[in-house]
C-alpha positions as CSV (number, residue, x, y, z in Angstrom):
1,M,-52.7,-2.6,16.9
2,A,-53.1,-4.0,13.7
3,T,-50.9,-6.9,12.5
4,L,-49.9,-6.9,8.9
5,S,-48.6,-10.2,6.8
6,L,-47.6,-10.4,3.2
7,P,-49.8,-12.0,0.6
8,A,-50.2,-15.4,0.2
9,S,-48.1,-15.6,-2.9
10,G,-45.2,-13.5,-1.2
11,R,-45.7,-16.0,2.1
12,A,-45.1,-19.2,-0.5
13,E,-42.3,-17.6,-2.2
14,S,-40.5,-17.0,1.5
15,R,-41.2,-20.5,2.5
16,V,-39.8,-21.8,-0.7
17,L,-36.4,-19.3,-0.7
18,K,-36.4,-20.8,2.9
19,S,-36.3,-24.4,2.2
20,R,-33.9,-24.0,-1.0
21,A,-31.4,-21.7,1.5
22,A,-31.8,-24.6,4.2
23,G,-30.8,-27.4,1.3
24,K,-27.7,-25.3,0.1
25,L,-26.2,-25.3,3.6
26,L,-26.8,-28.6,4.6
27,L,-25.4,-29.6,1.4
28,L,-22.0,-27.2,2.1
29,A,-21.9,-28.6,5.8
30,L,-21.7,-32.2,4.2
31,V,-18.8,-30.7,1.9
32,A,-17.0,-28.9,4.4
33,A,-17.1,-31.9,6.8
34,V,-15.4,-34.0,4.1
35,L,-13.1,-31.4,2.8
36,A,-11.8,-29.4,6.2
37,P,-10.4,-32.2,7.7
38,W,-8.5,-33.1,4.8
39,A,-7.2,-29.5,4.1
40,A,-6.4,-28.7,7.4
41,T,-4.3,-31.9,7.6
42,H,-2.2,-31.3,4.6
43,W,-1.8,-27.5,5.0
44,P,-2.2,-26.2,8.5
45,G,-2.4,-22.6,9.6
46,A,-4.6,-19.7,8.7
47,T,-3.0,-18.3,6.1
48,W,-2.9,-19.6,2.1
49,P,-0.5,-22.3,1.7
50,H,2.6,-21.4,0.2
51,E,2.6,-24.8,-2.0
52,L,-0.4,-23.3,-3.6
53,T,1.0,-20.0,-5.1
54,V,2.3,-19.2,-8.2
55,S,5.1,-16.2,-8.2
56,L,4.7,-13.8,-11.4
57,D,7.5,-11.9,-10.3
58,R,9.8,-13.4,-12.8
59,P,7.7,-13.1,-15.9
60,L,6.3,-9.8,-15.4
61,T,9.8,-8.5,-14.6
62,T,11.3,-10.0,-17.8
63,A,8.2,-8.4,-19.8
64,S,9.0,-4.9,-18.1
65,D,12.6,-5.1,-18.8
66,W,12.0,-5.9,-22.5
67,V,9.4,-2.8,-22.9
68,I,12.4,-0.8,-21.5
69,D,15.1,-2.2,-23.6
70,N,12.9,-2.0,-27.0
71,R,11.0,1.2,-26.5
72,D,13.5,3.2,-28.5
73,S,14.4,0.3,-31.1
74,H,11.5,-2.2,-31.9
75,P,9.1,-1.6,-35.2
76,L,6.3,-2.1,-32.8
77,F,7.1,1.1,-30.9
78,L,8.8,2.8,-33.5
79,Y,5.9,2.6,-36.3
80,F,2.8,2.1,-34.3
81,L,2.9,3.2,-30.8
82,G,5.3,6.3,-31.4
83,H,2.6,7.4,-34.1
84,V,0.0,7.1,-31.5
85,S,1.9,8.9,-29.2
86,N,2.2,11.9,-31.6
87,A,-1.0,12.0,-32.6
88,V,-2.6,12.1,-28.9
89,V,0.1,15.0,-28.1
90,L,-0.7,17.1,-31.7
91,A,-4.6,16.8,-30.8
92,V,-4.5,17.8,-26.8
93,R,-2.0,20.5,-28.0
94,A,-4.5,21.9,-30.6
95,V,-7.3,21.8,-28.6
96,Y,-5.1,23.6,-25.9
97,L,-4.0,26.0,-28.2
98,V,-7.7,26.9,-29.4
99,L,-8.9,27.1,-25.9
100,L,-6.3,29.7,-25.1
101,A,-7.0,31.6,-28.4
102,A,-10.5,31.8,-27.6
103,G,-9.8,33.3,-24.5
104,W,-11.6,33.4,-20.9
105,A,-14.3,35.5,-22.8
106,G,-14.7,33.3,-25.4
107,V,-14.8,29.9,-23.8
108,T,-17.4,31.0,-21.0
109,A,-19.5,32.5,-24.3
110,F,-19.3,29.3,-26.1
111,G,-20.2,27.1,-23.0
112,A,-22.8,29.1,-21.8
113,L,-24.5,29.1,-25.4
114,L,-23.9,25.3,-25.7
115,A,-25.9,25.0,-22.3
116,W,-28.5,27.2,-23.4
117,R,-29.3,25.2,-26.5
118,V,-29.6,22.1,-24.8
119,A,-31.0,22.9,-21.5
120,G,-32.2,26.6,-21.3
121,V,-31.1,29.7,-19.9
122,R,-30.8,28.3,-16.4
123,L,-27.8,25.9,-17.0
124,A,-26.1,28.8,-19.3
125,A,-25.9,31.0,-16.4
126,G,-24.6,28.2,-14.4
127,T,-22.2,27.2,-16.8
128,A,-20.9,30.9,-17.1
129,V,-20.8,30.9,-13.4
130,A,-19.0,27.9,-13.3
131,F,-16.2,29.1,-15.8
132,L,-15.6,32.4,-14.1
133,A,-15.1,30.9,-10.9
134,C,-12.4,28.7,-12.2
135,G,-10.8,32.0,-13.3
136,A,-11.4,33.8,-10.0
137,L,-9.8,31.2,-8.2
138,G,-6.6,31.7,-10.2
139,M,-6.9,28.2,-11.6
140,W,-7.8,29.4,-15.7
141,I,-4.7,27.8,-17.4
142,P,-4.9,24.8,-15.2
143,T,-8.7,24.4,-16.5
144,M,-8.2,25.1,-20.0
145,Q,-5.1,22.3,-19.7
146,T,-7.5,19.9,-17.9
147,L,-10.3,20.4,-20.5
148,A,-8.3,20.0,-23.6
149,L,-7.0,16.4,-22.4
150,M,-10.9,16.1,-21.4
151,V,-12.0,16.9,-25.0
152,V,-9.6,14.3,-26.7
153,A,-9.8,11.6,-23.9
154,V,-13.6,11.5,-24.3
155,L,-13.7,11.6,-28.1
156,A,-11.5,8.6,-28.1
157,S,-13.4,6.8,-25.4
158,V,-16.7,7.4,-27.2
159,V,-15.1,6.2,-30.3
160,V,-13.7,2.8,-28.8
161,G,-16.8,2.4,-26.6
162,A,-19.2,2.8,-29.6
163,L,-17.5,0.9,-31.6
164,L,-17.5,-2.0,-29.2
165,G,-20.5,-1.6,-28.1
166,L,-21.6,-1.7,-31.8
167,A,-20.0,-5.0,-31.9
168,A,-21.8,-6.1,-28.7
169,G,-25.0,-5.0,-29.7
170,L,-25.2,-6.9,-32.8
171,S,-23.4,-9.9,-32.1
172,D,-24.3,-12.3,-29.2
173,R,-21.0,-14.1,-29.5
174,L,-19.2,-10.8,-29.1
175,D,-21.2,-9.4,-26.4
176,R,-20.2,-12.7,-24.4
177,A,-16.5,-12.1,-25.4
178,L,-16.6,-8.5,-24.5
179,R,-18.3,-8.6,-21.4
180,P,-15.8,-10.0,-18.7
181,V,-13.2,-7.9,-20.6
182,L,-15.3,-4.7,-19.7
183,D,-15.9,-6.0,-16.3
184,T,-12.1,-6.3,-15.6
185,M,-11.4,-2.6,-17.4
186,Q,-14.2,-1.1,-14.7
187,V,-13.0,-3.3,-11.6
188,L,-9.6,-2.5,-12.0
189,P,-8.3,0.1,-10.4
190,A,-6.8,3.0,-12.2
191,F,-3.2,2.9,-10.7
192,A,-3.2,-0.8,-11.6
193,Y,-2.8,0.0,-15.2
194,L,-1.2,3.2,-15.0
195,L,2.0,1.2,-14.9
196,P,2.1,-0.8,-17.8
197,V,0.9,2.6,-19.8
198,V,3.8,4.3,-18.3
199,L,6.6,1.5,-19.3
200,V,4.7,1.9,-23.1
201,F,4.6,5.6,-23.4
202,G,6.5,7.0,-20.7
203,I,5.6,10.0,-18.2
204,G,3.2,12.7,-20.1
205,V,0.2,13.4,-21.8
206,P,0.1,10.2,-24.3
207,A,-0.3,7.8,-20.9
208,A,-2.7,10.2,-19.3
209,V,-5.0,10.0,-22.3
210,L,-4.8,6.6,-22.8
211,A,-5.3,5.7,-19.4
212,T,-8.7,7.6,-19.3
213,V,-9.4,6.0,-22.5
214,V,-9.4,2.2,-20.9
215,Y,-11.1,3.6,-17.7
216,A,-14.0,5.6,-19.4
217,A,-14.7,3.7,-22.3
218,P,-16.6,0.9,-20.8
219,P,-19.9,2.3,-19.8
220,M,-20.3,3.9,-23.1
221,A,-19.6,0.5,-24.6
222,R,-22.4,-1.5,-22.2
223,L,-24.6,1.5,-22.8
224,T,-24.3,1.2,-26.7
225,A,-25.2,-2.3,-26.7
226,L,-28.1,-1.8,-24.5
227,G,-29.6,0.5,-26.4
228,L,-29.2,-1.4,-29.9
229,R,-30.5,-4.5,-28.2
230,G,-33.3,-2.7,-26.8
231,A,-34.8,-1.1,-29.5
232,D,-38.4,-1.6,-30.4
233,P,-38.9,-5.0,-32.2
234,E,-41.9,-3.6,-33.8
235,V,-40.1,-0.9,-35.3
236,L,-37.4,-3.2,-36.6
237,E,-39.7,-5.4,-38.2
238,A,-41.7,-2.4,-40.4
239,V,-38.0,-0.8,-41.3
240,E,-37.3,-4.5,-42.7
241,S,-40.7,-4.9,-44.3
242,L,-39.7,-2.0,-46.3
243,G,-36.8,-3.4,-47.8
244,A,-34.0,-1.8,-46.1
245,T,-30.7,-3.2,-45.9
246,H,-28.7,-4.4,-42.9
247,R,-26.8,-1.0,-42.8
248,Q,-30.1,1.2,-43.4
249,R,-31.8,-0.7,-40.7
250,L,-29.0,0.3,-38.2
251,L,-28.6,4.3,-39.4
252,T,-32.2,4.7,-39.7
253,A,-33.9,2.7,-36.7
254,R,-31.2,1.1,-34.0
255,I,-29.1,3.7,-33.5
256,P,-32.0,6.6,-33.8
257,L,-33.6,4.4,-31.3
258,A,-30.8,4.2,-28.7
259,R,-30.5,7.9,-28.6
260,K,-31.3,8.1,-25.0
261,E,-28.8,5.3,-24.1
262,L,-26.0,6.8,-26.4
263,L,-26.3,10.3,-24.5
264,L,-26.2,8.6,-21.3
265,G,-23.2,6.7,-22.1
266,L,-21.5,10.1,-23.4
267,N,-22.5,11.5,-19.8
268,Q,-21.2,8.5,-17.9
269,T,-18.0,8.6,-19.9
270,I,-17.3,12.2,-19.3
271,M,-18.0,11.8,-15.9
272,M,-15.8,9.2,-15.5
273,A,-12.9,10.8,-17.6
274,L,-12.8,14.0,-15.3
275,S,-12.6,11.6,-12.3
276,M,-9.3,10.8,-14.1
277,A,-7.9,13.9,-14.1
278,V,-6.7,13.6,-10.7
279,I,-5.2,10.4,-10.9
280,A,-3.6,10.7,-14.4
281,A,-1.8,13.5,-12.8
282,V,0.4,11.1,-10.8
283,I,1.6,10.3,-14.4
284,G,2.4,14.0,-15.6
285,A,-0.9,14.7,-17.1
286,G,-0.9,18.3,-15.7
287,G,-3.8,20.8,-15.3
288,L,-6.1,20.8,-12.2
289,G,-5.3,17.5,-11.3
290,D,-1.6,17.8,-10.6
291,R,-2.2,20.8,-8.8
292,V,-4.6,18.7,-6.6
293,Y,-1.9,16.0,-6.5
294,Q,0.8,18.3,-5.2
295,A,-1.0,19.9,-2.5
296,L,-2.2,16.5,-1.5
297,A,1.2,15.3,-1.3
298,S,2.1,18.4,1.1
299,V,-1.2,18.2,2.8
300,D,-1.9,21.5,1.6
301,V,-5.6,21.4,1.8
302,G,-6.4,25.3,1.1
303,A,-4.4,24.6,-2.3
304,A,-6.1,21.4,-2.9
305,L,-9.6,23.0,-2.6
306,A,-8.8,26.0,-4.6
307,A,-8.0,22.9,-7.3
308,G,-10.7,20.9,-6.3
309,I,-13.5,23.4,-7.0
310,P,-12.8,23.9,-10.5
311,I,-13.0,19.9,-11.1
312,V,-16.2,20.0,-9.3
313,L,-17.8,22.7,-11.2
314,L,-16.9,21.1,-14.5
315,A,-18.3,17.9,-13.4
316,V,-21.8,19.4,-12.6
317,V,-22.1,21.7,-15.6
318,L,-21.0,18.4,-18.2
319,D,-23.4,16.1,-15.9
320,R,-26.0,18.6,-16.3
321,V,-25.7,19.4,-20.2
322,T,-25.3,15.7,-21.1
323,A,-28.2,14.7,-18.9
324,A,-30.4,17.3,-20.4
325,A,-29.4,16.3,-24.0
326,G,-30.2,12.6,-23.1
327,D,-33.5,13.6,-21.7
328,G,-34.7,15.0,-25.1
329,T,-37.1,17.4,-23.6
330,E,-37.7,21.1,-24.9
331,A,-37.0,23.8,-22.2
332,A,-39.5,26.8,-22.4
333,D,-36.6,29.3,-22.1
334,R,-34.5,27.4,-25.2
335,P,-34.0,29.4,-28.1
336,R,-35.3,27.9,-31.2
337,T,-33.2,29.7,-33.8
338,I,-29.5,29.5,-32.2
339,G,-26.9,27.3,-34.1
340,W,-23.3,26.1,-34.2
341,P,-22.7,29.6,-36.5
342,Y,-24.1,31.6,-34.1
343,A,-22.6,30.2,-31.1
344,L,-18.9,30.2,-33.0
345,A,-19.7,33.8,-34.3
346,V,-20.3,34.9,-30.5
347,T,-16.9,33.2,-29.2
348,V,-15.0,34.7,-31.9
349,A,-16.5,37.8,-31.1
350,A,-15.6,37.5,-27.5
351,A,-12.3,36.4,-28.2
352,L,-11.5,39.2,-30.6
353,A,-13.0,41.8,-28.0
354,T,-10.7,40.6,-25.2
355,R,-7.7,40.5,-27.7
356,L,-7.7,44.0,-28.5
357,L,-8.2,45.2,-24.9
358,G,-5.4,42.6,-23.9
359,A,-7.3,40.7,-21.6
360,L,-7.2,37.2,-23.4
361,D,-5.8,35.9,-20.0
362,W,-7.9,35.9,-16.9
363,P,-6.7,39.2,-15.2
364,D,-4.4,38.6,-12.4
365,G,-6.6,41.4,-10.3
366,W,-9.4,39.4,-10.7
367,T,-8.1,36.6,-8.7
368,L,-9.4,35.3,-5.3
369,D,-7.0,33.5,-3.0
370,I,-8.9,31.2,-0.9
371,A,-6.3,29.0,0.0
372,E,-5.1,31.2,2.9
373,P,-8.2,31.4,4.6
374,V,-8.9,27.4,4.4
375,N,-5.7,26.6,5.8
376,R,-6.6,28.8,8.5
377,A,-9.7,27.5,9.0
378,V,-7.9,24.0,8.8
379,D,-5.4,24.8,11.4
380,W,-8.7,25.7,13.7
381,M,-10.2,22.9,13.1
382,T,-7.2,21.0,13.5
383,D,-6.5,22.8,17.1
384,H,-10.4,22.4,18.1
385,L,-11.5,19.4,16.4
386,Y,-9.0,17.2,15.8
387,S,-8.2,16.8,19.2
388,G,-9.5,19.3,21.5
389,V,-12.9,18.7,21.7
390,P,-14.1,17.9,25.7
391,V,-15.9,14.9,26.4
392,V,-16.5,13.3,22.7
393,G,-13.0,13.7,21.8
394,G,-11.7,15.5,18.5
395,T,-11.8,13.6,14.9
396,A,-8.1,12.1,15.6
397,D,-9.5,10.3,18.8
398,W,-12.4,9.0,16.4
399,A,-10.1,7.9,13.8
400,A,-8.1,6.0,16.5
401,H,-10.7,4.2,18.1
402,F,-12.4,3.2,15.0
403,T,-9.3,1.6,14.3
404,T,-8.8,0.1,17.7
405,W,-12.2,-1.4,18.0
406,I,-13.6,-1.9,14.5
407,L,-11.0,-2.0,11.5
408,D,-8.5,-4.2,14.0
409,P,-10.9,-6.8,15.2
410,V,-12.0,-7.3,11.7
411,R,-9.0,-7.7,10.0
412,D,-7.4,-10.0,12.6
413,G,-10.6,-11.9,12.6
414,L,-10.4,-12.4,8.7
415,Q,-6.6,-13.2,9.1
416,W,-7.3,-15.7,11.9
417,L,-9.9,-17.9,9.9
418,P,-8.4,-20.8,8.1
419,W,-8.1,-20.0,4.5
420,W,-10.3,-22.9,3.7
421,S,-13.1,-21.5,5.9
422,V,-13.0,-18.2,4.1
423,L,-13.9,-19.8,0.9
424,L,-16.4,-21.9,2.5
425,I,-18.0,-18.7,3.6
426,V,-17.8,-17.0,0.4
427,A,-19.6,-19.9,-1.1
428,A,-22.6,-19.8,1.1
429,L,-23.2,-16.4,0.9
430,A,-22.8,-16.1,-3.0
431,W,-24.9,-19.7,-3.3
432,L,-27.6,-18.1,-1.2
433,I,-27.8,-15.1,-3.3
434,G,-27.4,-16.7,-6.6
435,T,-26.8,-19.6,-8.0
436,W,-23.9,-22.6,-7.8
437,R,-22.4,-20.8,-11.0
438,T,-22.6,-17.5,-9.2
439,A,-21.1,-19.4,-5.9
440,L,-18.3,-21.1,-8.0
441,T,-17.2,-17.7,-9.6
442,A,-16.9,-16.1,-6.3
443,V,-14.8,-19.1,-4.7
444,L,-12.5,-19.1,-7.8
445,A,-11.9,-15.5,-7.0
446,M,-11.2,-15.7,-3.7
447,A,-8.7,-18.5,-4.4
448,A,-7.2,-16.9,-7.3
449,I,-5.9,-14.4,-4.8
450,G,-4.5,-16.6,-2.8
451,V,-2.6,-18.2,-5.6
452,L,-1.1,-14.9,-6.5
453,G,0.4,-15.0,-3.0
454,V,-1.5,-11.8,-1.5
455,W,-4.2,-13.5,0.7
456,E,-3.2,-11.2,3.9
457,P,-3.1,-7.7,2.4
458,S,-6.5,-8.8,0.4
459,L,-8.0,-9.6,3.7
460,D,-6.7,-6.6,5.1
461,T,-8.4,-4.5,2.3
462,L,-11.3,-6.5,2.8
463,S,-11.8,-5.5,6.2
464,Q,-11.7,-1.8,5.1
465,V,-14.4,-2.7,2.9
466,L,-16.8,-4.4,5.1
467,A,-16.2,-1.6,8.1
468,A,-17.1,1.0,5.3
469,V,-20.1,-0.9,3.8
470,A,-21.4,-1.3,7.2
471,V,-21.4,2.6,7.9
472,T,-22.7,3.1,4.5
473,L,-25.6,1.2,4.6
474,V,-26.7,2.0,8.2
475,L,-26.4,6.2,6.9
476,G,-27.3,5.2,3.4
477,L,-30.6,3.0,4.2
478,A,-31.5,5.5,7.0
479,T,-31.3,8.9,4.8
480,G,-32.8,7.0,1.8
481,I,-35.8,6.0,3.6
482,A,-36.2,9.7,4.8
483,A,-36.0,10.6,1.4
484,A,-38.7,8.6,0.4
485,R,-41.0,9.1,2.8
486,S,-40.5,13.1,2.6
487,D,-40.6,15.2,-0.6
488,R,-39.0,17.7,1.7
489,V,-36.0,16.1,2.5
490,E,-35.8,14.7,-0.9
491,R,-35.6,18.2,-2.4
492,V,-32.8,19.6,0.1
493,L,-30.8,16.2,-0.3
494,R,-30.7,16.4,-4.2
495,P,-28.2,18.7,-4.9
496,V,-26.2,17.5,-2.3
497,L,-26.3,14.1,-3.6
498,D,-25.5,15.8,-6.8
499,V,-22.4,17.3,-6.0
500,F,-21.0,14.5,-4.0
501,Q,-21.7,12.1,-7.2
502,T,-20.1,14.3,-9.8
503,M,-17.1,15.2,-7.5
504,P,-13.9,12.9,-8.5
505,Q,-12.6,10.2,-5.9
506,F,-9.4,11.9,-5.2
507,V,-10.7,15.0,-4.3
508,Y,-12.6,13.4,-1.3
509,L,-9.2,12.6,0.4
510,I,-8.6,16.5,0.6
511,P,-11.3,17.1,3.5
512,V,-10.6,13.9,5.4
513,V,-6.8,13.8,5.5
514,A,-7.5,17.6,7.1
515,L,-9.9,16.1,9.7
516,F,-8.4,12.7,10.2
517,G,-4.7,12.7,9.5
518,V,-3.5,9.5,7.4
519,G,-4.2,5.9,8.5
520,R,-6.9,3.2,7.5
521,A,-9.6,4.9,9.2
522,P,-9.6,8.4,6.7
523,A,-9.7,5.9,3.9
524,V,-12.7,4.2,5.2
525,A,-14.2,7.5,5.8
526,A,-13.3,8.8,2.2
527,A,-14.9,5.6,1.1
528,V,-18.1,6.2,3.0
529,V,-18.6,9.8,1.6
530,Y,-18.0,8.5,-2.0
531,A,-20.5,6.0,-1.9
532,L,-23.5,7.1,0.4
533,P,-24.8,9.2,-2.3
534,A,-25.5,5.9,-4.6
535,V,-26.9,4.1,-1.7
536,V,-29.6,7.2,-0.8
537,R,-30.8,7.5,-4.2
538,I,-31.3,3.4,-5.0
539,T,-33.0,3.3,-1.4
540,A,-35.1,6.0,-1.9
541,Q,-36.1,5.4,-5.6
542,G,-36.9,1.6,-4.8
543,L,-39.0,2.4,-1.9
544,R,-40.9,5.2,-4.2
545,Q,-41.4,2.5,-7.0
546,I,-43.2,-0.2,-5.3
547,D,-46.8,-0.7,-5.6
548,Q,-49.0,1.6,-4.3
549,A,-52.0,-0.4,-4.1
550,A,-50.2,-2.7,-1.4
551,L,-49.5,0.5,0.5
552,E,-53.2,1.5,0.5
553,S,-54.2,-1.9,1.6
554,A,-52.0,-1.4,4.7
555,R,-53.1,2.0,5.3
556,S,-56.9,0.6,5.1
557,L,-56.1,-2.1,7.8
558,G,-54.8,0.4,10.0
559,A,-51.0,0.2,10.1
560,T,-48.8,2.5,11.3
561,G,-45.8,4.1,9.8
562,R,-43.7,2.0,11.1
563,Q,-45.4,-1.3,10.2
564,Q,-46.2,0.1,6.8
565,L,-42.2,0.7,6.5
566,W,-41.2,-2.7,8.1
567,Q,-43.7,-5.4,6.9
568,V,-44.6,-3.8,3.1
569,Q,-42.0,-1.3,1.9
570,L,-38.7,-2.7,2.6
571,P,-40.0,-6.4,1.7
572,L,-41.2,-5.0,-1.6
573,A,-38.2,-2.9,-1.9
574,R,-36.1,-6.0,-1.6
575,R,-34.3,-5.9,-5.1
576,A,-33.5,-2.1,-5.1
577,L,-32.1,-2.6,-1.8
578,L,-29.9,-5.3,-2.6
579,L,-28.6,-3.5,-5.6
580,A,-28.0,-0.3,-3.1
581,V,-26.0,-3.0,-1.1
582,N,-23.8,-3.8,-4.2
583,Q,-23.5,-0.5,-5.8
584,G,-22.0,0.4,-2.1
585,V,-19.6,-2.3,-2.2
586,V,-18.0,-1.5,-5.5
587,L,-17.7,2.1,-4.9
588,V,-16.5,1.5,-1.6
589,L,-14.0,-0.6,-2.9
590,A,-12.7,1.8,-5.8
591,V,-11.9,4.4,-2.8
592,V,-10.3,1.9,-0.3
593,I,-7.8,1.5,-2.7
594,I,-7.1,5.2,-3.2
595,G,-6.8,5.3,0.2
596,G,-3.6,3.7,0.0
597,L,-2.1,6.8,-0.7
598,V,-2.9,8.2,3.0
599,G,-2.1,5.2,4.8
600,G,-4.6,2.8,3.6
601,G,-1.8,0.5,3.3
602,A,-3.0,-3.2,1.8
603,L,-3.6,-3.8,-1.7
604,G,-3.9,-0.4,-2.3
605,Y,-0.4,0.8,-1.1
606,N,1.1,-2.2,-3.4
607,V,-0.7,-0.6,-6.4
608,A,0.8,2.9,-5.5
609,F,4.1,1.8,-4.6
610,G,4.4,-0.2,-7.8
611,L,3.6,2.9,-9.7
612,A,5.9,4.8,-7.7
613,Q,8.7,2.6,-8.3
614,G,8.0,1.2,-11.7
615,D,7.7,-2.3,-10.1
616,L,5.0,-4.2,-12.7
617,A,4.9,-7.1,-10.6
618,T,3.7,-5.8,-7.3
619,G,1.6,-3.5,-9.3
620,L,-0.2,-5.8,-11.4
621,V,-0.3,-8.6,-8.8
622,A,-2.1,-6.4,-6.4
623,G,-4.5,-4.8,-9.4
624,A,-5.4,-8.2,-10.3
625,A,-6.2,-9.3,-6.5
626,I,-8.3,-6.3,-6.5
627,V,-10.2,-7.5,-9.5
628,C,-10.7,-10.9,-7.9
629,L,-12.2,-9.2,-4.7
630,G,-14.6,-6.8,-6.6
631,L,-15.5,-10.0,-8.5
632,M,-16.2,-11.9,-5.2
633,L,-17.7,-9.0,-3.7
634,D,-20.2,-8.4,-6.4
635,R,-21.3,-12.2,-6.5
636,V,-22.2,-12.1,-2.8
637,T,-24.1,-9.0,-3.0
638,Q,-26.1,-9.4,-6.3
639,P,-28.9,-11.8,-6.3
640,T,-28.8,-13.7,-9.9
641,A,-32.0,-14.9,-11.4
642,R,-32.1,-18.9,-11.7
643,R,-33.5,-19.7,-15.2
644,P,-36.8,-21.0,-15.6
645,K,-37.9,-24.5,-15.9
646,K,-39.0,-26.1,-19.4
647,G,-42.6,-26.1,-19.4
648,A,-42.9,-23.9,-16.2
């Protein structure tokens, strides 16, 4: 059997990394030997010392009371925020009335023609089927409500994100200033900022739209800045040599060169806005999200699925259309002469035809009730799979065992550790994988959690994240390796991963609650399902993009497939695998928080409780702790490149 080894440069780099790691650990051990006895003497016990906490209850409660007392009288609300709220309501209502006036036939025709122009007849047929399925499930009116809110929210998100990205792309100072703001906007759970939005705008459409803008604008801003900064410098120099002004260079060179990034930003903004459709239903957004939320509250899986399927269909269609626009490739079956006037004419003709026939709304006789058979299937699953499976036990038994054998020990172990030892562990992990700045950021983020007074619930949330990430990585890496080594497996997995990646977070809770009931284990299961597609895709892509010359060299030495995987592919795909771990952690954290609605407890429960009770202090403090937890996890899972020394 052949024995493989990495190239000489790889072995040298490995030795250097090991020596650096040993030096870092030795230094941390010396620091711990000095500080640990002092900390244990002054603040004994495992939990965070009460003397080092800062209570924000009073200032946040004061701010909440001021908003409530002045919402109807202060000039800020009367002459600015009130006009913003009215403008949002009017815009959503106008779009909704246009969709209703077009009718089911007009909306379907316009959507199909738009998809045909962008990506060809196959996607046009898929778009038409998706809209018809929404009507057949009896969800046409809720779908139009969600679509109207989506149109306004996406337009506002694109405008805000493009302006922020334009500023960050043209100014290094603004880029540095906006980066932490965008990081916070993306990591902060939606429930945490729903509460201040509701305090200012009240329950209803304005609060839902503005919360969606806060959630969906960052990817547009990031990708806009990335596209503007990545413009070809030679093209920019050529345009400048022709005497173009700064504005002309922006409009004729930078923005056209960033077209792909701009359309990718639009794609990501639409996906994130649609994922907020269900969450925004908590504050009165209506539409499909409200149907899912109400059904989930009553554990009516059939009704929730009937409303969840249209959300998934809309997500898949919008993802495909915007992705095809971003690719810029010409489809062979795409019409060359179709334009907006033609599409509008066909839409108007379809709307008039259905109006004359008296069938502008979706006919009641054309609906298909899936709630009852789905609920019967769920009842059967509950009777036979929930607890009635011989030998192996049912899903309820699995959830109970997972909680007893994994979640409880991990949580109890983290809460048993002295608080200063947790900070040392975080520092060691972050410094080993990055720089001292990375370690300092991670430690400060973890210490901020203690200062906020939510140390124990944060460790509870961390235990759920660690358990979910472990399961996600085992399944995701194994599946990604299989997809990278077999084209057939990749083709089979691609549509499954597409559906799972476009499905909004809330929808994952529906089958999980049906199978596992409520508790921490179901929250972990939903997080695993949500994060798995990203881990699989990144792993497969990383393994497929390694240097083929190294792989051919291993084959020529007689290496087996297993040796090629462990000694060549995995070491060379190290960065992609670390990125998969990082993305898995971030995505798991997002859904574990939402799992607070199904018994996950910890920080997710605090955020949901604060929103339900109007308790700004509880909700925002828990949200801030989640941001700090996400920042810490990001730093300990994402390698940071060291700056090269001068003269190197």
